[in-house]
C-alpha positions in Angstrom: -42.8 -21.7 -67.9 -39.2 -21.4 -69.2 -36.5 -24.0 -68.9 -34.8 -22.3 -65.9 -38.1 -22.4 -63.9 -38.6 -26.0 -65.0 -35.2 -27.0 -63.5 -36.1 -25.2 -60.2 -39.6 -26.7 -60.0 -38.7 -30.2 -61.2 -35.1 -31.0 -60.4 -35.7 -34.8 -60.5 -38.2 -37.6 -61.2 -39.4 -37.6 -57.6 -40.5 -34.0 -57.8 -42.4 -34.7 -61.0 -44.2 -37.7 -59.4 -45.2 -35.5 -56.4 -46.6 -32.8 -58.7 -48.4 -35.2 -61.1 -49.9 -37.2 -58.2 -51.4 -34.0 -56.7 -52.8 -33.0 -60.1 -54.4 -36.5 -60.6 -55.9 -36.4 -57.1 -57.3 -33.0 -57.7 -58.9 -34.0 -61.0 -60.1 -37.3 -59.5 -58.9 -40.9 -60.1 -61.5 -43.3 -61.4 -61.0 -47.0 -61.0 -61.2 -48.8 -64.4 -62.6 -51.9 -62.8 -65.5 -50.7 -60.6 -65.5 -46.9 -61.4 -64.8 -46.1 -57.7 -63.4 -42.7 -56.9 -61.8 -43.3 -53.5 -58.2 -44.5 -53.5 -55.2 -45.1 -51.3 -51.7 -44.0 -52.5 -49.1 -46.8 -52.5 -45.9 -44.8 -52.2 -43.6 -47.9 -52.6 -45.2 -48.7 -55.9 -46.2 -45.2 -57.1 -49.8 -46.4 -57.7 -53.3 -45.6 -56.6 -55.3 -48.5 -55.1 -59.1 -48.5 -55.1 -60.7 -48.6 -51.7 -63.6 -50.7 -53.0 -62.0 -53.4 -55.2 -58.3 -52.9 -54.6 -57.6 -52.4 -58.3 -54.4 -50.5 -58.8 -53.9 -47.6 -61.2 -50.5 -46.3 -62.2 -49.8 -42.5 -62.4 -49.8 -42.6 -66.2 -52.9 -44.9 -66.6 -55.8 -43.2 -68.2 -53.8 -40.2 -69.3 -52.1 -39.2 -72.5 -48.9 -40.8 -71.1 -50.4 -44.2 -70.7 -48.2 -47.0 -72.2 -45.3 -44.6 -72.6 -41.8 -45.7 -71.6 -40.7 -42.1 -71.1 -40.3 -40.8 -67.6 -42.7 -38.2 -66.2 -39.9 -35.7 -66.2 -39.5 -36.2 -70.0 -43.2 -35.6 -70.5 -43.2 -32.5 -68.3 -40.2 -31.1 -70.0 -41.7 -31.7 -73.5 -44.9 -30.0 -72.4 -42.8 -27.1 -71.0 -41.1 -26.6 -74.4 -44.4 -26.9 -76.3 -46.3 -24.5 -74.1 -43.5 -21.9 -73.7 -44.0 -20.5 -77.2 -47.1 -19.2 -78.9 -45.9 -20.7 -82.2 -45.9 -24.3 -83.1 -42.9 -26.4 -81.8 -41.4 -28.8 -84.3 -40.5 -32.4 -83.3 -37.0 -31.9 -84.7 -36.4 -28.9 -82.4 -37.8 -30.8 -79.5 -35.5 -33.7 -80.2 -32.5 -31.3 -80.3 -33.5 -29.6 -77.0 -34.2 -32.9 -75.1 -31.3 -34.8 -76.5 -33.2 -37.8 -77.9 -31.5 -40.0 -80.4 -34.7 -41.4 -82.1 -36.8 -38.8 -84.0 -39.9 -41.1 -84.0 -40.1 -41.1 -80.2 -40.4 -37.3 -80.2 -42.6 -37.2 -83.2 -45.1 -39.5 -81.5 -44.9 -37.6 -78.2 -45.7 -34.3 -80.0 -48.7 -35.6 -81.8 -50.1 -37.2 -78.6 -50.0 -33.7 -77.0 -51.6 -32.1 -80.1 -54.4 -34.7 -79.9 -55.4 -33.6 -76.4 -55.2 -30.0 -77.5 -57.8 -30.7 -80.2 -60.0 -32.8 -78.0 -60.2 -30.0 -75.4 -61.2 -27.4 -78.0 -63.9 -29.8 -79.4 -65.8 -29.6 -76.1 -67.2 -26.2 -76.6 -69.3 -24.4 -79.2 -68.8 -20.9 -80.5 -71.5 -18.3 -79.8 -72.7 -14.8 -80.5 -71.2 -13.5 -83.7 -69.1 -15.9 -85.8 -66.9 -15.3 -88.9 -66.7 -18.3 -91.2 -64.3 -18.7 -94.1 -62.0 -21.4 -95.7 -58.2 -21.6 -96.1 -56.0 -23.6 -98.4 -52.8 -24.9 -96.8 -50.0 -26.9 -98.5 -49.8 -30.6 -97.6 -47.0 -33.1 -98.3 -47.2 -34.4 -101.9 -44.7 -36.8 -103.5 -42.8 -35.5 -106.5 -44.2 -38.2 -108.7 -47.7 -37.1 -108.1 -47.3 -33.3 -108.3 -47.1 -33.2 -112.1 -50.6 -34.8 -112.4 -52.3 -32.5 -109.9 -54.7 -29.7 -110.6 -54.1 -26.0 -110.0 -56.3 -23.3 -108.6 -59.1 -23.4 -106.1 -59.3 -26.8 -104.5 -56.0 -28.0 -105.9 -54.9 -31.4 -104.8 -51.6 -30.0 -103.5 -53.6 -28.0 -100.9 -55.8 -29.1 -98.0 -59.0 -27.1 -97.2 -59.4 -25.8 -93.6 -62.6 -24.3 -92.3 -61.9 -21.3 -90.0 -64.4 -20.0 -87.5 -63.8 -16.9 -85.3 -66.0 -15.7 -82.5 -65.8 -12.0 -82.8 -67.5 -8.9 -81.3 -68.1 -5.5 -82.8 -66.8 -2.6 -80.7 -67.6 1.1 -81.1 -65.3 4.0 -80.0 -67.4 6.3 -77.9 -65.6 9.4 -79.1 -64.9 8.7 -82.8 -67.8 6.2 -83.4 -65.3 4.1 -85.3 -66.1 0.4 -85.4 -63.5 -2.2 -84.5 -63.6 -6.0 -83.8 -62.3 -8.1 -80.9 -62.0 -11.8 -81.0 -62.2 -14.5 -78.3 -62.1 -18.0 -79.6 -61.3 -19.8 -82.9 -62.1 -23.2 -84.4 -60.3 -24.7 -87.4 -61.1 -28.0 -89.0 -59.7 -29.7 -92.1 -62.5 -30.6 -94.4 -62.6 -33.0 -97.3 -64.5 -30.9 -99.8 -66.2 -27.6 -100.5 -69.7 -29.0 -100.6 -72.5 -27.2 -98.8 -73.3 -30.3 -96.7 -69.8 -30.4 -95.3 -69.9 -26.7 -94.2 -73.4 -27.1 -92.8 -72.3 -30.0 -90.6 -69.5 -27.9 -89.2 -72.0 -25.2 -88.3 -74.3 -27.7 -86.5 -71.4 -29.3 -84.7 -69.4 -26.3 -83.5 -71.6 -23.2 -83.6 -74.5 -22.3 -81.2 -77.8 -22.2 -83.1 -78.5 -18.7 -81.6 -75.4 -17.3 -83.2 -75.1 -14.7 -86.0 -72.8 -16.0 -88.7 -70.9 -13.9 -91.2 -69.6 -15.2 -94.5 -68.8 -14.1 -98.1 -71.5 -14.6 -100.7 -70.5 -18.1 -101.8 -73.4 -20.4 -102.8 -71.8 -23.0 -100.5 -73.2 -21.0 -97.5 -76.7 -20.4 -99.0 -78.5 -22.5 -96.4 -76.6 -21.4 -93.3 -79.7 -19.5 -92.0 -81.3 -22.9 -91.4 -78.8 -23.7 -88.7 -78.2 -20.3 -87.0 -80.3 -17.3 -85.9 -79.0 -14.9 -88.5 -76.7 -15.3 -91.6 -75.0 -12.2 -93.0 -73.3 -12.3 -96.4 -71.1 -9.8 -98.1 -68.7 -9.8 -101.0 -65.3 -10.5 -99.4 -63.6 -7.9 -101.7 -65.7 -5.0 -100.3 -64.9 -2.9 -97.3 -67.8 -4.4 -95.4 -66.8 -7.9 -96.4 -63.2 -7.4 -95.2 -64.5 -6.0 -91.9 -67.0 -8.9 -91.4 -64.2 -11.5 -91.9 -61.4 -9.6 -90.3 -60.4 -12.1 -87.7 -61.0 -15.2 -89.8 -58.6 -13.8 -92.4 -56.0 -12.8 -89.8 -56.1 -16.3 -88.3 -55.7 -17.8 -91.8 -52.7 -15.7 -92.5 -51.1 -16.6 -89.1 -51.9 -20.3 -89.6 -50.2 -20.4 -92.9 -47.2 -18.6 -91.5 -47.0 -21.0 -88.5 -47.2 -24.1 -90.7 -44.3 -23.1 -92.9 -41.8 -24.0 -90.2 -42.6 -27.7 -90.7 -40.8 -29.3 -93.6 -43.6 -31.7 -94.7 -47.1 -32.2 -93.2 -49.1 -35.2 -94.2 -52.8 -34.8 -94.7 -53.4 -37.5 -92.1 -51.6 -35.5 -89.4 -52.5 -32.0 -90.6 -55.4 -31.6 -88.1 -53.0 -32.2 -85.2 -50.8 -29.3 -86.3 -53.9 -27.1 -86.7 -55.1 -28.1 -83.3 -51.8 -27.0 -81.7 -52.1 -23.7 -83.4 -55.7 -23.1 -82.5 -55.3 -24.3 -78.9 -52.5 -21.8 -78.3 -54.4 -19.1 -80.1 -57.4 -19.6 -77.9 -55.2 -19.3 -74.8 -52.9 -16.5 -76.1 -53.3 -14.6 -72.8 -52.6 -17.5 -70.4 -48.9 -17.0 -70.2 -47.2 -19.4 -67.8 -50.6 -20.8 -66.8 -50.7 -22.7 -70.1 -48.3 -25.3 -68.8 -50.6 -26.3 -65.9 -53.7 -26.2 -68.1 -52.0 -28.5 -70.6 -51.1 -30.9 -67.8 -54.7 -31.0 -66.7 -55.8 -31.7 -70.2 -53.2 -34.5 -70.5 -54.4 -36.1 -67.2 -58.0 -36.5 -68.3 -59.0 -39.4 -70.5 -59.1 -38.5 -74.2 -62.9 -38.4 -74.0 -62.9 -36.1 -71.0 -59.9 -33.8 -71.5 -60.1 -30.3 -70.1 -57.6 -27.5 -70.1 
């Protein structure tokens, strides 16, 4: 949804309240006190009241917007900007577009939205044929520390990101040429290159019946213990490049996307990766992405869906 459509759809706070109330009712409001699901709407107070215990729930309660002093219209506008582009949206640009004076307000808002993106993608596992590789992305490092850091693989100036791509091999009926299509991706910042770290990711995020493709690193030697089939190939060979085609494409696009941010702390890096991955997994949603992100923001952090 672009800004012109936003203005038409949500001209004032009241229109935002009506829209958000309908979305909350559709997803189901759960009473925090008695867990009841039947509520009255108190229009004068803009709150839901439980039919069982009469406990009241505000529109923002239980959502990503809880405890926020920003209006609903500010939240919906921010989600419009963030969902309108396939690339990451910087807090500085959002501050400029929305006219906020305090950068920290917008920075916190952006990261809350990125958190729900990551929580949504954590709810499913990859299946069928999976490409697995690792990327090294630059993280913020103070100038005083840079001179003492190592260089090369695993440098302390870089953070390591595990990249998983759910791909499918396709064959052209006429030419018999093989190509690959890709559905979903997962990307997780990892602390080290140890085998146990990679194996935990496989167990957490990949279906045990999957076929996993990697390069011939010894880190992946025991992957066959956690999946149906493990295929290895030198990454420099034609077969190796084909097997990891989409993982390498995603890594290249991730690095390009992260360059727009001036400095990314290691503590917040996963949030930026989550935004990139969430949008990549929904690259064909178009304007539907706004409504899906609203639904994700409505659900409690442990139940988000979008």
